[in-house]
C-alpha positions as CSV (number, residue, x, y, z in Angstrom):
1,V,-5.4,12.0,6.9
2,C,-7.4,15.1,10.2
3,F,-9.6,11.3,9.8
4,G,-7.1,9.1,9.6
5,L,-5.1,10.6,13.6
6,V,-8.7,10.5,15.2
7,V,-9.1,7.3,14.7
8,L,-5.9,6.0,15.4
9,Y,-5.9,8.5,19.0
10,S,-9.0,5.9,19.6
11,T,-7.0,2.7,18.0
12,S,-4.3,3.0,19.9
13,S,-4.0,4.0,22.9
14,Y,-5.1,1.6,25.7
15,M,-2.0,-0.3,24.3
16,A,0.0,2.9,24.3
17,E,-0.9,3.8,28.1
18,V,0.0,0.2,28.5
19,N,3.2,-0.5,26.3
20,Y,4.4,3.3,27.3
21,G,2.7,5.2,29.9
22,N,1.8,7.8,27.4
23,D,-1.5,7.5,25.9
24,M,-0.7,9.8,22.6
25,F,2.4,8.1,21.8
26,Y,1.9,6.6,18.6
27,F,-1.1,10.0,18.1
28,K,1.8,12.3,19.1
29,K,4.8,10.9,16.7
30,Q,1.7,10.5,13.9
31,A,1.1,14.1,14.1
32,L,4.5,15.1,14.1
33,I,4.9,13.5,10.9
34,S,1.9,14.7,9.1
35,A,2.0,17.8,9.7
36,A,6.2,17.6,8.1
37,C,4.7,16.2,5.6
38,L,2.0,18.1,4.1
39,I,4.2,20.5,4.4
40,G,6.3,19.0,2.3
41,A,4.1,17.9,-0.2
42,L,2.3,21.3,-0.1
43,F,6.0,23.1,-0.9
44,I,6.6,20.1,-3.9
45,S,3.2,21.5,-5.4
46,K,3.0,24.4,-5.1
47,I,6.9,25.2,-5.3
48,L,8.2,22.3,-7.5
49,D,8.4,21.6,-11.0
50,Y,7.6,17.9,-11.6
51,H,10.0,17.9,-14.6
52,V,12.5,18.1,-12.2
53,L,12.6,14.9,-11.9
54,L,13.2,13.8,-15.6
55,P,17.3,13.7,-15.5
56,F,16.8,12.2,-11.7
57,T,14.5,8.7,-12.8
58,T,17.8,6.1,-13.5
59,A,19.3,8.0,-9.8
60,L,16.1,7.4,-8.2
61,Y,16.0,3.9,-10.2
62,V,19.1,1.8,-9.6
63,A,19.4,3.8,-5.9
64,S,16.5,1.9,-4.7
65,L,17.5,-0.4,-5.5
66,I,21.2,0.1,-3.0
67,L,19.1,1.2,-0.5
68,M,16.8,-1.9,-0.2
69,G,19.7,-3.2,-0.9
70,L,22.2,-2.1,2.5
71,V,18.6,-4.5,4.0
72,R,20.9,-7.0,4.4
73,T,23.8,-5.4,6.1
74,P,24.3,-4.5,9.9
75,L,22.4,-1.0,9.1
76,G,18.8,-3.8,8.6
77,H,16.8,-3.8,11.1
78,S,14.2,-6.6,11.7
79,S,10.8,-5.9,13.1
80,H,7.6,-8.9,13.9
81,G,10.0,-11.2,12.4
82,A,10.6,-9.4,9.5
83,T,13.6,-7.9,8.8
84,R,13.1,-4.6,5.9
85,W,13.8,-1.2,7.9
86,L,16.5,0.8,7.7
87,Y,18.3,2.8,10.2
88,I,21.1,5.0,8.9
89,G,21.4,7.2,12.1
90,P,18.2,8.9,13.5
91,I,16.4,8.1,10.7
92,N,14.8,4.5,10.3
93,F,12.2,3.9,6.9
94,Q,11.5,1.1,4.9
95,P,13.0,1.6,1.3
96,A,10.3,-0.8,-0.4
97,E,9.0,2.8,-0.5
98,I,10.5,4.5,-2.4
99,A,10.9,1.6,-4.9
100,K,6.6,2.4,-5.5
101,I,7.6,5.5,-6.5
102,A,10.6,4.5,-8.6
103,V,9.1,2.8,-10.4
104,I,6.3,4.6,-10.7
105,I,8.9,7.6,-12.3
106,M,11.1,5.1,-13.9
107,M,8.0,3.8,-16.3
108,A,6.2,7.2,-16.9
109,Y,9.0,8.4,-18.3
110,M,10.0,5.3,-20.4
111,I,6.8,5.0,-21.8
112,G,6.6,8.7,-22.9
113,K,9.9,8.0,-24.5
114,M,8.7,5.7,-26.2
115,G,5.9,6.9,-27.6
116,R,3.8,5.1,-30.3
117,K,6.4,2.2,-29.9
118,V,4.7,1.0,-27.5
119,K,1.9,-0.7,-28.8
120,T,4.0,-4.0,-29.9
121,L,5.2,-6.6,-28.0
122,K,8.6,-6.0,-27.9
123,S,8.5,-2.7,-26.1
124,C,5.3,-4.7,-23.1
125,M,8.8,-6.8,-22.8
126,I,11.1,-4.2,-21.9
127,L,9.2,-1.8,-20.2
128,G,8.3,-4.5,-17.7
129,L,12.1,-5.6,-16.7
130,P,12.4,-2.5,-14.6
131,G,9.0,-3.5,-12.7
132,A,9.9,-6.5,-12.7
133,G,13.4,-6.1,-11.7
134,L,11.8,-4.1,-7.9
135,A,10.0,-6.6,-8.2
136,L,11.9,-8.9,-7.5
137,A,14.6,-6.6,-5.3
138,A,11.4,-5.8,-2.2
139,Y,11.3,-9.8,-2.4
140,I,14.9,-11.3,-2.4
141,L,16.5,-8.1,0.2
142,T,14.1,-7.1,2.2
143,D,11.5,-10.4,2.9
144,N,8.8,-8.4,1.7
145,L,6.1,-9.7,-1.1
146,S,3.2,-8.2,-0.8
147,T,5.3,-5.0,-1.5
148,A,6.1,-6.9,-4.1
149,I,3.4,-7.6,-5.6
150,I,2.2,-3.6,-6.0
151,I,5.1,-2.9,-7.7
152,F,4.6,-5.6,-10.1
153,C,0.6,-4.8,-10.3
154,I,1.3,-0.9,-10.7
155,T,3.9,-1.8,-13.9
156,A,1.2,-4.5,-15.6
157,G,-1.5,-1.0,-14.2
158,L,0.8,1.6,-16.5
159,I,1.6,-0.7,-19.1
160,F,-2.2,-1.6,-19.5
161,V,-2.8,2.5,-19.9
162,A,-0.6,2.9,-22.6
163,H,-1.5,0.0,-24.8
164,P,-3.8,0.4,-27.1
165,D,-5.4,-3.2,-27.3
166,I,-6.7,-4.6,-23.6
167,K,-7.3,-7.6,-25.4
168,I,-4.1,-9.6,-24.7
169,F,-4.1,-8.3,-21.1
170,I,-8.0,-9.8,-20.2
171,I,-6.6,-13.0,-21.4
172,I,-3.5,-12.7,-19.2
173,A,-5.6,-12.1,-16.2
174,G,-7.4,-14.5,-16.7
175,V,-4.7,-17.6,-17.3
176,V,-3.6,-15.5,-13.9
177,I,-7.4,-16.2,-12.0
178,A,-7.7,-20.3,-13.5
179,L,-4.4,-20.7,-12.2
180,A,-4.5,-18.9,-8.6
181,V,-7.9,-20.5,-8.5
182,I,-7.2,-23.7,-9.2
183,G,-3.2,-24.1,-6.6
184,V,-5.9,-22.9,-4.0
185,I,-8.8,-25.8,-4.7
186,F,-5.3,-28.0,-4.4
187,L,-3.4,-26.4,-1.5
188,N,-6.3,-26.8,0.3
189,A,-7.2,-30.9,-0.8
190,T,-4.3,-31.8,-0.6
191,V,-2.6,-29.7,3.1
192,S,-3.6,-30.8,6.2
193,V,-3.7,-27.6,9.0
194,D,-1.6,-29.0,10.8
195,G,0.7,-25.8,11.1
196,S,4.0,-26.7,8.5
197,G,4.8,-25.8,6.1
198,S,6.3,-21.8,5.5
199,F,4.6,-18.6,6.7
200,R,3.1,-18.1,3.6
201,L,1.6,-21.0,3.1
202,R,0.4,-20.6,7.4
203,R,-0.9,-17.6,4.9
204,I,-2.9,-19.1,3.1
205,M,-4.3,-21.9,5.3
206,V,-5.1,-19.4,8.0
207,W,-7.4,-17.7,4.7
208,L,-9.0,-20.8,4.1
209,H,-9.5,-22.3,7.8
210,P,-9.0,-19.1,10.1
211,E,-11.5,-21.2,12.5
212,E,-8.7,-23.8,13.3
213,Y,-6.4,-21.8,13.6
214,A,-8.2,-19.3,15.6
215,D,-6.1,-19.6,18.8
216,S,-2.5,-19.6,16.6
217,W,-1.6,-17.7,13.6
218,G,-5.4,-16.6,12.7
219,Y,-6.2,-15.3,15.5
220,Q,-5.6,-11.8,14.4
221,T,-7.7,-12.1,11.4
222,I,-10.9,-14.1,14.0
223,Q,-10.1,-10.7,16.2
224,A,-10.6,-8.7,13.6
225,L,-13.5,-10.3,12.1
226,Y,-15.6,-10.5,14.9
227,A,-14.1,-6.3,15.4
228,I,-16.4,-5.4,12.5
229,G,-19.7,-8.4,13.5
230,S,-19.9,-6.1,16.7
231,G,-20.3,-3.0,15.2
232,G,-23.5,-3.7,13.4
233,F,-24.4,-0.6,10.6
234,F,-23.5,2.5,12.8
235,G,-20.6,1.6,15.9
236,R,-19.9,0.9,19.5
237,G,-19.0,4.5,19.6
238,L,-16.3,6.7,18.7
239,G,-13.0,5.3,21.6
240,N,-16.1,2.3,22.1
241,S,-14.2,-0.8,20.8
242,I,-13.8,-3.6,22.9
243,Q,-11.2,-5.5,20.6
244,K,-8.6,-2.3,20.7
245,L,-7.5,-3.5,24.3
246,G,-4.8,-6.2,22.9
247,S,-7.7,-8.6,21.3
248,V,-6.5,-7.1,18.0
249,P,-2.9,-7.6,18.1
250,E,-1.3,-4.3,16.8
251,A,-4.8,-3.0,15.7
252,Q,-3.4,0.9,15.2
253,N,-1.1,-0.7,12.2
254,D,-2.7,-2.7,9.3
255,M,-6.2,-4.1,10.9
256,I,-7.6,-0.5,11.9
257,F,-10.4,-0.8,9.4
258,S,-11.6,-3.0,11.9
259,I,-11.6,-1.2,14.3
260,I,-13.4,1.8,12.5
261,C,-16.0,-0.5,11.8
262,E,-16.7,-1.5,15.3
263,E,-16.6,1.6,16.3
264,L,-17.9,3.6,13.8
265,G,-20.0,0.3,11.4
266,I,-20.0,-0.2,8.3
267,F,-21.5,2.9,7.8
268,G,-18.2,4.8,8.7
269,G,-16.0,2.4,6.6
270,L,-18.4,3.0,3.8
271,I,-18.0,6.6,4.1
272,V,-14.6,5.6,4.3
273,L,-14.8,3.9,1.2
274,M,-16.5,6.7,-0.2
275,L,-13.7,9.2,0.7
276,Y,-10.7,6.8,-0.9
277,A,-12.9,6.6,-4.2
278,Y,-13.9,10.9,-4.4
279,L,-9.4,11.0,-3.8
280,L,-9.0,8.6,-6.6
281,Y,-12.0,10.1,-9.0
282,R,-9.9,13.3,-8.7
283,L,-6.7,12.5,-9.8
284,F,-8.5,10.7,-12.6
285,V,-9.8,14.1,-13.8
286,I,-5.9,15.0,-12.7
287,A,-4.6,12.5,-14.4
288,Q,-6.8,12.6,-17.9
289,N,-5.5,16.6,-18.1
290,A,-2.0,16.2,-17.1
291,P,-0.4,18.5,-19.7
292,D,2.0,16.1,-20.8
293,M,1.7,12.1,-20.8
294,F,5.1,12.3,-18.7
295,G,2.9,14.2,-15.5
296,S,0.0,11.7,-16.5
297,L,1.1,8.6,-16.5
298,M,3.1,9.8,-13.2
299,V,0.0,10.1,-12.4
300,S,-2.0,7.3,-13.1
301,G,0.7,5.2,-11.4
302,I,0.1,6.9,-7.9
303,F,-3.8,6.5,-8.9
304,I,-3.0,2.8,-9.3
305,H,-0.5,2.9,-5.9
306,I,-3.2,4.1,-3.1
307,A,-6.3,1.7,-5.0
308,L,-4.0,-1.3,-4.5
309,Q,-3.3,-0.4,-0.7
310,V,-6.7,-0.2,-0.4
311,I,-8.4,-2.9,-1.9
312,L,-5.7,-4.8,-0.2
313,N,-6.1,-3.7,3.0
314,I,-9.3,-3.9,3.3
315,A,-10.1,-7.5,1.4
316,V,-7.5,-8.9,4.1
317,V,-9.4,-7.2,7.7
318,V,-12.2,-9.2,6.0
319,N,-10.4,-12.2,5.3
320,L,-10.9,-12.0,1.6
321,M,-7.6,-12.5,0.8
322,P,-4.4,-13.6,2.8
323,N,-3.1,-11.5,4.8
324,T,-0.2,-9.4,3.3
325,G,0.5,-6.7,5.7
326,V,-0.5,-3.3,3.2
327,T,-0.8,-0.5,5.2
328,L,-4.2,1.2,5.1
329,P,-3.4,4.8,3.0
330,F,-3.0,7.4,4.9
331,I,-4.5,6.1,8.5
332,S,-2.4,2.9,9.6
333,Y,0.4,3.8,12.3
334,G,3.7,4.1,10.1
335,G,6.1,6.7,9.7
336,T,8.4,5.7,6.8
337,S,4.3,5.2,5.0
338,I,2.1,9.4,5.2
339,V,5.5,9.8,3.8
340,F,5.4,9.0,0.8
341,L,2.2,8.4,0.1
342,M,2.0,13.0,0.5
343,A,5.1,13.0,-1.7
344,E,3.2,11.4,-3.6
345,M,0.2,13.9,-3.6
346,G,3.3,16.3,-3.7
347,L,3.6,15.1,-7.4
348,A,0.1,14.8,-8.1
349,L,-0.2,18.4,-6.9
350,S,1.9,19.3,-9.4
351,V,1.2,17.7,-12.7
352,A,-2.6,19.5,-11.0
353,R,-1.6,23.0,-10.5
354,Q,-0.3,23.3,-14.9
355,I,-3.2,22.2,-16.0
356,K,-4.3,24.9,-18.1
357,F,-8.4,25.1,-18.7
358,E,-9.9,26.9,-21.1
359,E,-13.3,28.5,-20.9
C-alpha cells in the first residue's frame, strides 16, 4: 500500500494539478482511505473471529444482489460510460466489489457443509450455482463483465481446490481455451477493422490490431506500450514519466503498471511482481495451516481473487488480452477497491491468528 501511494502520487500529480489545482488531490484521498482501511484490517484481524461470518453468509450474498440491483435505480451513477456506482448519501462505492467477498464466504461455507459429498458431479453443479448467479447479476445489473469473470473464476477455483479429481478441470479448461482460440481466429478472419459492433467486440479488435486503432480506441493501449518500452530496464527515474502527462488516459487507474515500468523500468515491474508473489505465498501458507476447512477455503478464495486481478491487469497493460477494466490491487487509485481488499486481508490475518504451531 505504501509503495502504491508513492507511485500514485508520481503518476497522478500532474493531471491532478491540471484538473483540480491540487497535485495531491488523488494522493490525499487514497492515503486517507488507506490509513482508515489499515486500522480496520488490524481491528478485524485482532478482534473479529472469522467464524462470526457463518450465520451471515446468506444475508451477505442476498445483500450483494440487492445492492447490485440498486445500480439500476436512481441511486446508480454513471462514470466513463458505465453505470456501476451506487450513491447512498455521502457514500459512493461499486457494489460488485461486495459480491467478490460474498462469493468467497458463500463458497467456503457451502463446501465445508458438503464435506466428502463435494466429489460428486451433482454437488459440483450445486456449488457452481451461487457463483454463477452472482456473476450473471454482476454482468446484467452492473454491466461489468470483468467482475463477472472474476466471480466465476473464484467459484471455479474453490471447487477445484476442494475437488479430489483434477482431470475433469483440465479437460474443461482445455476445451474453453480451444474454443477461445478458435473464436479469436474466426473473428480476426471475418471482422473488418471498421469500428462497427459492440464495444466489447471493438476491445477484441483493438487487442488483435492495436496499431489500427492507435488514434481512437487503441490509443490508451498503444501509449501504455510506449511507456513500458521507453522505460528500458531501469527506467527514467521516479517522477520522470513523460506518458503520465496526459498521453496515457486515467494513468492512475488501470494503466498504472505502465507508468511503474516507465519510471522504474522492467526491474521495477519485476519487483512489484515479486511483492505480489510473496503476498500470495503467505496467503498460501495461511490457507495450508488454517485451523478448519472454512478458514482454509476463505483464504484460498482471497488468494484466487488477488492473483486473478494481478494477472488480468498486467496482461491488459502489456496487451496480452483485451482490455477488461480491472485495477491493480493495492496500487491503482480507487477507494472501493482498497476498502474491500483490506477487508480481505483482515479476514486472512484473522485466520492466521488462530493457527497453532507445534514444536
